[in-house]
C-alpha positions as CSV (number, residue, x, y, z in Angstrom):
1,M,82.8,143.3,-6.6
2,L,82.4,141.3,-9.9
3,F,85.5,142.8,-11.4
4,S,87.6,142.7,-8.3
5,L,86.7,139.0,-7.7
6,S,87.4,138.2,-11.4
7,W,90.7,140.0,-11.4
8,R,92.0,137.7,-8.7
9,Y,92.1,135.0,-11.3
10,L,92.3,136.9,-14.6
11,K,95.6,138.6,-13.6
12,K,97.2,135.1,-13.7
13,H,96.3,135.0,-17.4
14,I,97.1,138.6,-18.3
15,W,98.5,137.6,-21.8
16,A,95.3,135.8,-22.8
17,L,93.3,138.8,-21.5
18,L,95.4,141.2,-23.6
19,A,94.9,138.9,-26.6
20,V,91.1,139.1,-26.2
21,L,91.2,142.9,-26.0
22,I,93.4,143.2,-29.1
23,L,91.3,140.8,-31.1
24,Q,88.1,142.5,-30.1
25,L,89.6,145.9,-31.0
26,A,90.8,144.6,-34.4
27,A,87.4,143.0,-35.2
28,T,85.5,146.2,-34.3
29,I,87.7,148.4,-36.3
30,A,87.3,146.1,-39.3
31,A,83.5,146.1,-38.9
32,L,83.5,149.9,-38.9
33,Q,85.3,150.0,-42.3
34,L,82.7,147.9,-44.2
35,P,79.8,150.5,-44.4
36,T,82.2,153.1,-45.8
37,L,83.5,150.7,-48.5
38,N,79.9,149.8,-49.3
39,A,79.0,153.5,-49.7
40,R,81.9,153.9,-52.1
41,I,80.9,150.9,-54.2
42,I,77.4,152.4,-54.6
43,D,78.5,156.0,-55.2
44,E,81.7,155.5,-57.1
45,G,81.0,152.2,-58.8
46,V,77.3,151.5,-59.3
47,A,76.2,155.1,-59.8
48,T,79.0,155.7,-62.4
49,G,79.1,152.2,-63.9
50,N,82.7,151.7,-62.9
51,T,83.0,147.9,-62.6
52,A,86.7,148.0,-61.9
53,I,86.3,149.9,-58.6
54,I,83.4,147.6,-57.7
55,W,85.7,144.6,-58.0
56,T,88.5,146.3,-56.2
57,L,86.4,147.5,-53.3
58,G,84.5,144.2,-53.2
59,V,87.6,142.2,-52.8
60,E,88.8,144.6,-50.1
61,M,85.5,144.1,-48.3
62,L,85.8,140.4,-48.4
63,V,89.3,140.5,-47.0
64,I,88.2,142.8,-44.2
65,A,85.1,140.7,-43.5
66,A,87.2,137.5,-43.3
67,S,89.7,139.2,-41.0
68,Q,86.8,140.4,-38.8
69,M,85.3,136.9,-38.6
70,L,88.7,135.3,-37.7
71,C,89.4,137.9,-35.0
72,T,85.9,137.6,-33.5
73,A,86.0,133.8,-33.4
74,L,89.4,133.8,-31.7
75,A,88.3,136.5,-29.2
76,I,85.2,134.6,-28.3
77,Y,87.1,131.3,-27.9
78,L,89.8,132.9,-25.7
79,G,87.2,134.8,-23.7
80,A,85.1,131.7,-23.1
81,R,88.1,129.8,-22.0
82,L,89.1,132.6,-19.5
83,A,85.5,132.8,-18.1
84,M,85.2,129.0,-17.8
85,S,88.7,128.8,-16.1
86,T,87.7,131.5,-13.7
87,G,84.4,129.7,-12.9
88,A,86.3,126.4,-12.3
89,Q,88.8,128.1,-10.0
90,L,86.1,129.9,-8.0
91,R,84.2,126.6,-7.5
92,T,87.5,124.9,-6.4
93,Q,88.4,127.8,-4.1
94,I,84.9,127.7,-2.4
95,F,85.0,124.0,-2.1
96,Q,88.5,124.0,-0.5
97,H,87.7,127.0,1.7
98,I,84.5,125.5,3.1
99,H,86.5,122.6,4.2
100,T,88.4,124.9,6.6
101,F,85.1,126.1,8.2
102,A,84.2,125.2,11.7
103,A,80.7,124.3,12.8
104,Q,79.9,127.9,13.6
105,D,81.0,129.0,10.2
106,I,78.8,126.5,8.4
107,H,75.9,127.6,10.6
108,T,76.6,131.3,9.7
109,Y,75.8,130.7,6.0
110,G,73.6,127.6,6.1
111,T,74.2,124.5,3.9
112,G,71.6,125.6,1.3
113,S,73.2,129.0,0.8
114,L,76.7,127.5,0.5
115,I,75.4,125.2,-2.2
116,T,73.8,128.1,-4.1
117,R,76.9,130.2,-3.8
118,S,79.2,127.5,-5.1
119,T,76.9,126.6,-8.1
120,N,74.3,129.2,-9.1
121,D,76.3,132.3,-8.0
122,V,79.5,131.1,-9.6
123,Q,77.6,130.3,-12.8
124,Q,76.2,133.9,-12.8
125,V,79.8,135.3,-12.5
126,Q,81.0,133.0,-15.2
127,Q,78.3,133.9,-17.7
128,S,78.6,137.6,-17.0
129,L,82.4,137.4,-17.5
130,T,81.9,135.6,-20.8
131,L,79.5,138.3,-21.9
132,F,81.9,141.0,-20.6
133,L,84.9,139.7,-22.3
134,N,83.0,139.5,-25.6
135,L,81.5,143.0,-25.4
136,M,83.7,145.2,-23.2
137,I,85.8,146.3,-26.2
138,G,83.4,145.8,-29.1
139,A,80.4,147.6,-27.7
140,P,82.1,151.0,-26.7
141,I,84.4,151.0,-29.8
142,M,81.5,150.2,-32.1
143,G,79.3,152.8,-30.5
144,I,81.9,155.6,-30.4
145,G,83.4,154.6,-33.7
146,G,80.0,154.4,-35.3
147,V,79.1,157.9,-34.2
148,L,82.4,159.3,-35.6
149,M,82.2,157.4,-38.8
150,A,78.5,158.4,-39.3
151,V,79.3,162.1,-38.7
152,R,82.3,161.7,-41.0
153,Q,79.9,160.5,-43.7
154,D,77.5,163.5,-43.3
155,L,77.3,166.1,-40.6
156,H,73.7,167.1,-41.2
157,L,72.3,163.6,-40.2
158,G,74.1,164.0,-36.8
159,L,70.8,165.5,-35.5
160,V,69.3,162.0,-35.6
161,L,72.2,160.6,-33.6
162,A,71.9,163.5,-31.1
163,L,68.4,162.3,-30.3
164,L,68.9,158.5,-30.7
165,V,71.9,157.9,-28.4
166,P,70.6,159.8,-25.3
167,A,67.2,158.0,-25.7
168,L,68.8,154.6,-25.7
169,A,71.1,155.5,-22.7
170,L,68.1,156.7,-20.7
171,L,66.2,153.5,-21.5
172,V,69.1,151.3,-20.3
173,A,69.5,153.3,-17.1
174,F,65.8,153.0,-16.4
175,V,65.7,149.3,-16.8
176,M,68.9,148.7,-14.8
177,K,67.5,150.7,-11.8
178,H,64.5,148.4,-11.5
179,L,66.4,145.1,-12.3
180,S,69.2,145.4,-9.7
181,P,67.0,144.8,-6.6
182,L,65.1,142.1,-8.3
183,F,68.4,140.1,-9.0
184,Q,69.3,140.4,-5.3
185,L,65.9,139.1,-4.3
186,Q,66.1,136.3,-6.8
187,Q,69.4,135.0,-5.3
188,E,67.9,135.1,-1.8
189,R,64.9,133.1,-2.9
190,I,67.0,130.6,-4.7
191,D,68.8,130.1,-1.3
192,T,65.4,129.5,0.3
193,M,64.4,127.0,-2.4
194,N,67.6,125.0,-2.0
195,T,67.2,124.9,1.8
196,V,63.5,123.7,1.5
197,L,64.3,121.1,-1.1
198,R,67.4,119.8,0.8
199,E,65.4,119.5,4.0
200,E,62.6,117.7,2.2
201,L,64.9,115.2,0.5
202,T,67.1,114.4,3.5
203,G,64.1,114.2,5.9
204,I,61.7,112.4,3.6
205,R,61.3,109.4,5.9
206,V,60.5,111.6,8.9
207,I,58.1,113.6,6.8
208,R,56.2,110.4,5.9
209,A,56.4,109.0,9.4
210,F,54.8,112.1,10.9
211,I,52.4,112.6,7.9
212,R,53.8,116.1,7.3
213,Q,53.5,116.0,3.5
214,A,50.8,118.7,3.4
215,F,53.0,121.1,5.5
216,I,56.1,120.4,3.4
217,R,54.1,120.7,0.2
218,T,52.7,124.1,1.3
219,R,56.1,125.4,2.3
220,Y,57.7,124.3,-1.0
221,I,54.8,125.8,-3.1
222,H,55.2,129.1,-1.2
223,A,59.0,129.2,-1.8
224,N,58.5,128.1,-5.4
225,T,55.8,130.7,-6.0
226,E,58.0,133.5,-4.5
227,L,60.9,132.5,-6.8
228,R,58.5,132.3,-9.8
229,T,57.1,135.8,-9.0
230,T,60.5,137.3,-8.9
231,A,61.6,135.5,-12.1
232,M,58.5,136.7,-13.8
233,S,59.2,140.3,-12.7
234,I,62.7,140.1,-14.2
235,A,61.3,138.5,-17.4
236,T,58.7,141.3,-17.7
237,W,61.4,143.9,-17.6
238,F,63.4,142.1,-20.2
239,S,60.3,141.7,-22.4
240,F,59.9,145.5,-22.1
241,F,63.6,146.3,-22.7
242,F,64.3,144.6,-26.0
243,P,61.1,145.8,-27.8
244,A,61.6,149.3,-26.5
245,V,65.2,149.3,-27.8
246,T,64.0,148.0,-31.2
247,L,61.3,150.7,-31.3
248,V,63.8,153.5,-30.6
249,V,66.2,152.1,-33.2
250,S,63.5,151.8,-35.8
251,L,62.4,155.4,-35.2
252,G,66.0,156.4,-35.6
253,I,66.3,154.6,-38.9
254,V,63.0,156.1,-40.1
255,G,64.4,159.5,-39.1
256,V,67.6,158.9,-41.2
257,I,65.6,157.8,-44.2
258,W,63.2,160.7,-44.0
259,Y,65.8,163.4,-43.4
260,G,68.3,161.7,-45.8
261,G,65.6,161.6,-48.5
262,I,65.2,165.4,-48.2
263,L,69.0,165.9,-48.4
264,I,69.2,163.6,-51.5
265,N,66.5,165.5,-53.2
266,S,68.4,168.7,-52.5
267,G,71.6,167.2,-53.9
268,T,73.6,167.6,-50.7
269,L,73.6,163.8,-49.9
270,K,74.5,160.7,-52.0
271,V,72.5,157.5,-51.8
272,G,75.5,155.4,-50.8
273,V,76.3,157.7,-47.9
274,M,72.7,157.5,-46.6
275,I,72.8,153.6,-46.8
276,A,76.2,153.7,-44.9
277,Y,74.6,156.1,-42.4
278,I,71.7,153.7,-41.8
279,T,74.2,150.9,-41.2
280,Y,76.2,153.0,-38.7
281,V,73.0,153.9,-36.9
282,T,72.2,150.1,-36.7
283,M,75.7,149.5,-35.4
284,I,75.4,152.2,-32.8
285,S,72.1,150.8,-31.7
286,M,73.6,147.3,-31.5
287,S,76.4,148.6,-29.4
288,V,73.9,150.2,-27.0
289,I,71.9,147.0,-26.9
290,M,75.0,145.0,-26.2
291,A,76.0,147.5,-23.5
292,G,72.5,147.3,-22.2
293,M,72.7,143.5,-22.0
294,L,76.0,143.9,-20.1
295,F,74.7,146.6,-17.8
296,V,71.5,144.6,-17.1
297,T,73.4,141.4,-16.4
298,I,76.2,143.0,-14.3
299,P,73.9,143.9,-11.3
300,R,72.9,140.2,-10.9
301,A,76.4,139.0,-11.4
302,N,77.7,141.7,-8.9
303,V,75.2,140.3,-6.3
304,A,76.4,136.8,-7.0
305,A,80.1,137.9,-6.9
306,T,79.6,139.6,-3.6
307,R,78.0,136.4,-2.1
308,V,80.9,134.3,-3.5
309,A,83.6,136.8,-2.2
310,H,81.9,136.9,1.2
311,V,82.5,133.1,1.6
312,L,86.0,133.2,0.2
313,D,87.0,136.1,2.4
314,H,85.4,134.7,5.5
315,A,88.1,133.9,8.0
316,P,87.4,130.5,9.6
317,S,86.8,130.6,13.3
318,V,89.3,127.7,13.7
319,S,92.6,128.2,11.9
320,N,96.2,127.0,11.8
321,P,98.6,128.8,14.0
322,N,101.1,131.2,12.3
323,D,104.0,129.6,14.2
324,T,103.6,125.9,15.0
325,T,105.2,124.2,18.0
326,A,107.2,121.0,17.6
327,L,105.0,118.0,17.6
328,P,104.9,116.0,20.9
329,L,106.8,112.7,20.6
330,G,105.2,109.2,21.0
331,R,101.5,108.7,21.7
332,W,99.7,111.9,22.6
333,T,97.8,112.5,25.8
334,F,94.8,114.7,25.2
335,A,93.5,117.0,28.0
336,A,91.0,119.8,28.6
337,E,91.8,122.5,31.1
338,D,88.9,124.6,32.4
339,A,87.4,124.6,28.9
340,S,84.1,126.5,28.4
341,V,82.0,127.1,25.3
342,R,79.5,129.9,25.0
343,Y,77.7,130.6,21.7
344,H,77.3,134.2,20.6
345,G,74.2,135.8,22.3
346,A,73.5,132.8,24.6
347,E,72.7,133.4,28.2
348,E,74.3,130.2,29.5
349,P,77.4,128.4,28.3
350,V,77.1,125.0,26.5
351,L,80.1,123.8,28.4
352,D,81.4,125.3,31.6
353,D,84.8,124.7,33.3
354,I,85.5,121.2,31.8
355,S,88.7,119.4,32.7
356,F,89.8,115.9,31.9
357,T,92.7,113.8,30.7
358,L,92.7,111.1,28.0
359,R,95.8,108.9,28.5
360,P,97.0,106.3,26.1
361,G,95.7,102.8,27.0
362,T,92.7,104.1,29.0
363,T,89.0,104.3,28.2
364,T,87.1,107.4,29.3
365,A,83.4,107.6,28.9
366,I,80.9,110.5,28.9
367,I,77.3,110.2,29.8
368,G,74.5,112.7,30.3
369,A,71.1,113.8,29.4
370,T,70.2,115.0,25.9
371,A,71.6,118.5,25.3
372,S,74.0,118.3,28.2
373,G,77.0,119.2,25.9
374,K,78.4,115.8,25.1
375,T,78.8,116.3,21.3
376,T,80.1,119.8,21.8
377,L,82.8,118.5,24.0
378,V,83.7,115.9,21.4
379,N,84.0,118.6,18.7
380,L,86.6,120.4,20.7
381,L,89.2,117.6,20.5
382,P,89.7,117.5,16.7
383,R,89.2,121.3,16.7
384,M,85.9,121.3,14.9
385,M,85.5,124.3,17.1
386,D,87.5,126.1,19.8
387,P,86.6,126.8,23.4
388,S,85.5,130.3,24.4
389,S,87.9,130.0,27.4
390,G,90.3,127.5,28.8
391,R,92.3,125.3,26.5
392,L,92.8,121.8,25.1
393,T,96.3,120.2,25.0
394,A,98.1,117.3,23.4
395,S,100.9,116.1,25.7
396,G,101.0,119.5,27.3
397,V,101.1,121.5,24.0
398,P,98.0,123.6,23.3
399,L,96.1,122.3,20.3
400,T,95.9,125.9,19.0
401,E,99.7,125.7,18.5
402,L,99.6,122.5,16.4
403,P,98.7,122.1,12.7
404,I,95.0,121.1,12.4
405,S,95.8,118.4,9.9
406,E,98.3,116.8,12.3
407,I,95.7,116.9,15.2
408,R,93.1,115.2,13.1
409,K,95.5,112.6,11.8
410,R,95.9,111.5,15.5
411,I,92.2,111.2,16.1
412,A,89.8,108.6,14.7
413,L,86.2,109.9,15.1
414,V,83.0,107.9,14.8
415,P,80.3,110.7,14.6
416,Q,76.9,110.5,16.1
417,Q,75.3,110.5,12.7
418,A,76.6,107.6,10.7
419,Y,77.4,108.9,7.2
420,L,79.1,107.0,4.4
421,F,80.4,108.4,1.1
422,S,79.3,107.0,-2.2
423,G,81.6,104.5,-3.8
424,T,82.3,101.0,-2.4
425,I,82.6,99.6,1.1
426,A,86.3,99.4,0.5
427,S,86.7,103.0,-0.6
428,S,84.3,104.3,2.1
429,V,86.2,102.5,4.9
430,S,89.7,103.3,3.7
431,G,89.2,106.6,2.0
432,I,91.1,105.3,-1.0
433,R,89.4,105.0,-4.3
434,T,91.4,101.8,-5.3
435,P,93.0,100.1,-2.3
436,T,96.0,98.0,-2.7
437,P,95.9,94.3,-1.7
438,A,97.6,95.2,1.7
439,Q,95.0,97.9,2.2
440,R,92.2,95.6,1.4
441,E,93.5,93.2,4.0
442,R,93.4,96.0,6.6
443,I,89.8,96.9,5.5
444,I,88.7,93.3,6.2
445,W,90.6,93.4,9.5
446,A,88.7,96.7,10.5
447,L,85.4,95.3,9.4
448,K,85.9,92.3,11.6
449,G,86.7,94.5,14.6
450,A,83.5,96.5,13.9
451,Q,81.4,93.3,13.8
452,A,80.6,94.1,10.2
453,E,82.5,91.2,8.5
454,E,79.5,88.8,8.5
455,F,77.0,91.1,6.8
456,V,79.6,92.3,4.3
457,N,80.6,88.8,3.4
458,S,76.9,88.0,2.7
459,L,76.9,90.6,-0.1
460,D,77.7,89.3,-3.6
461,E,80.5,91.8,-4.1
462,G,81.8,91.8,-0.6
463,I,83.9,94.9,0.2
464,D,83.4,96.0,-3.4
465,H,79.7,96.3,-2.8
466,V,78.4,99.7,-3.9
467,V,77.6,102.4,-1.3
468,E,75.1,105.0,-2.2
469,A,75.5,108.6,-1.0
470,G,75.0,108.7,2.8
471,G,74.9,104.9,2.9
472,T,71.2,104.9,2.3
473,N,71.3,101.3,0.9
474,F,72.2,100.0,4.3
475,S,70.3,99.8,7.6
476,G,71.1,102.1,10.5
477,G,73.1,99.3,12.3
478,Q,75.0,98.4,9.2
479,R,75.9,102.1,8.6
480,Q,77.0,102.5,12.2
481,R,79.3,99.4,12.0
482,L,80.8,100.6,8.7
483,T,81.6,104.0,10.2
484,I,83.2,102.3,13.2
485,A,85.3,100.2,10.8
486,R,86.3,103.4,9.1
487,A,87.7,104.6,12.4
488,L,89.4,101.3,13.3
489,Y,91.1,101.3,9.9
490,R,93.2,104.2,10.9
491,A,96.1,104.1,13.4
492,A,95.3,106.9,15.8
493,D,96.3,108.1,19.3
494,L,92.7,108.8,20.2
495,Y,89.5,106.9,19.2
496,I,86.3,108.8,19.8
497,F,82.9,107.0,19.6
498,D,80.2,109.6,19.8
499,D,77.0,107.7,20.7
500,S,78.2,105.2,18.0
501,F,76.6,102.0,19.5
502,S,73.0,103.2,19.7
503,A,71.8,101.3,16.6
504,L,73.5,98.0,17.7
505,D,71.9,95.3,19.6
506,Y,73.4,94.4,23.0
507,A,75.1,91.2,21.8
508,T,76.9,93.0,18.9
509,E,77.8,95.9,21.1
510,A,79.3,93.6,23.7
511,Q,81.4,91.8,21.1
512,L,82.6,95.1,19.7
513,R,83.6,96.4,23.1
514,L,85.6,93.2,23.8
515,A,87.4,93.6,20.5
516,L,88.3,97.3,20.9
517,P,91.5,96.9,22.9
518,E,93.0,94.7,20.2
519,Y,92.2,97.3,17.5
520,T,93.0,100.5,19.4
521,Q,96.4,99.1,20.3
522,G,97.1,101.2,23.4
523,A,95.6,104.4,22.2
524,A,93.2,106.5,24.3
525,V,89.5,105.7,23.8
526,L,86.7,108.2,24.5
527,I,83.1,106.8,24.4
528,V,80.1,109.0,24.5
529,A,76.9,107.1,25.2
530,Q,73.3,107.2,26.3
531,R,73.3,103.6,27.5
532,V,75.0,102.8,30.8
533,A,75.8,99.2,29.5
534,S,78.1,100.8,26.9
535,I,80.3,102.6,29.4
536,R,80.1,100.8,32.8
537,H,83.5,99.1,32.3
538,A,85.3,102.4,31.4
539,D,88.4,103.4,33.5
540,E,86.8,106.8,34.1
541,I,83.2,108.0,33.5
542,L,82.4,111.8,33.3
543,V,78.8,112.7,34.1
544,L,77.6,115.8,32.3
545,D,74.6,117.9,33.3
546,S,73.8,121.2,31.7
547,G,77.3,121.6,30.4
548,R,79.1,120.8,33.7
549,I,80.9,117.8,35.0
550,V,78.8,116.7,38.1
551,G,80.4,113.3,38.6
552,R,83.7,111.6,37.9
553,G,84.9,108.1,38.6
554,T,84.3,104.5,37.9
555,H,80.8,103.0,37.6
556,R,80.9,101.6,41.2
557,D,82.2,105.0,42.6
558,L,79.5,107.0,40.8
559,M,76.7,104.8,42.0
560,S,77.5,105.9,45.5
561,T,78.7,109.5,44.9
562,C,76.7,110.9,42.0
563,P,72.9,111.2,42.2
564,T,72.6,112.2,38.5
565,Y,74.5,109.1,37.4
566,K,72.5,106.8,39.7
567,E,69.3,108.3,38.3
568,I,70.4,107.5,34.8
569,V,71.3,104.0,35.8
570,D,68.0,103.4,37.6
571,S,66.1,104.5,34.5
572,Q,67.9,101.9,32.4
573,L,68.8,99.0,34.6
574,F,67.2,96.9,37.4
575,E,68.7,97.6,40.8
576,E,70.4,94.2,40.9
577,D,72.1,94.7,37.5
578,A,73.5,98.0,38.6
579,A,75.3,96.8,41.7
């Protein structure tokens, strides 16, 4: 999987890849010539006192060494650029692809795992690719070439190589067999660590409020200990591998010196040849070590590449149609027709047989108990998810036949959880890093409609006040008003407020509701609320209970026809206020 994933991007840079291969090949061939030249200097120059050949061969060695250094440097530079470029493209592709995921797709992987895959896993692929591009030609050529050049120097010493090379190969295979499952386990435990840490950081206030520090600490220590144990096991195998390779190589060199000394004494071997042979044995051993490093690293990178490819190849459950229908003209009328949602493996549907129409200029409200399916219904409209059966339409055209981007352009959503992006109030409301003067005026206009103008003006920097990630430097009510302003800033056909007034006091909420018609400008409005006071003046109220619409009408109608609605009203208002 590592190579198939990398090839998706490397094939776009085939000429740079070929340049790396050629440069690595040239550098390795040059390195293999040096021990032979050194042997000739010793045997033909030093032993005979011929200084001329020493100078000639010495200059030749310098030229070859300089060429080798240049080729190696260029190969490493180009290889590193290719690996870094591949890593950057993988991160970009994952980031962009995750943005196409529906809620079910995000749930399939989990946020912690997606973070690990787009950071740690990609880093593993990138590092292994760098190592691979630097060693994939050099290691085998050096190993095979070293054997051929060594045997060419003297056939008798080949007995040492016949024992050394298989011993090194068996050692590498043995270590690889034990490291592969450990790398898989390590990535899984990194996932767990990220999940635990993310939950701790995002829920730190809740943890403190419910005095759950001891539980969270124990869970974190357990996850950390498991990761440490796995990392220690991997480190233990590495600490065995390198000394073991060094021991085998050292025994091989001792064998060459011992057997070579016998051959020198018998007059069948020259000193220079034995020194060259030792150098070739070292080069062969280095090639095996480099291949071993590559083979030991590849299993972990292969695990990481599989995890990355699984995300990139995952088909989103909500996707654009192959053939789009012409966009409806004018303001869109959104409708649901017998829509149902059933999660995989669930006994009961979350939503069952839901039908409604959201016409321009009207306000529709949804109310119901917790877990009655309100937010799921809201997620169907901008196609955050699709219904299991039934359909949703825009002016009669099924949403599944329209581009997702166009649908979401027509909808301004205020989510249940008020979340602000880091930057400034201006950039968070407008979605533009540096708004123009005209855009800044519209930001101020939207803030006024969201009843946020007063507190924003009290800040020293005004709309240029810094917003921290998530809007953590604002109170809950302030965050909620800023997210409402973000929706009002847009010109949309449908404005959705998903329990978006819960953090507002009654006076602020009343002022906001009075201002909405001016800001929505004839668009359809959908309000999801827990408080009856937020929706009692809506043109139509839908009462949800266990995923079904059990009541439909105005506030006054529902008070006399829907027991569920009346029960909700009675729990919140005095009887005289509800009349």
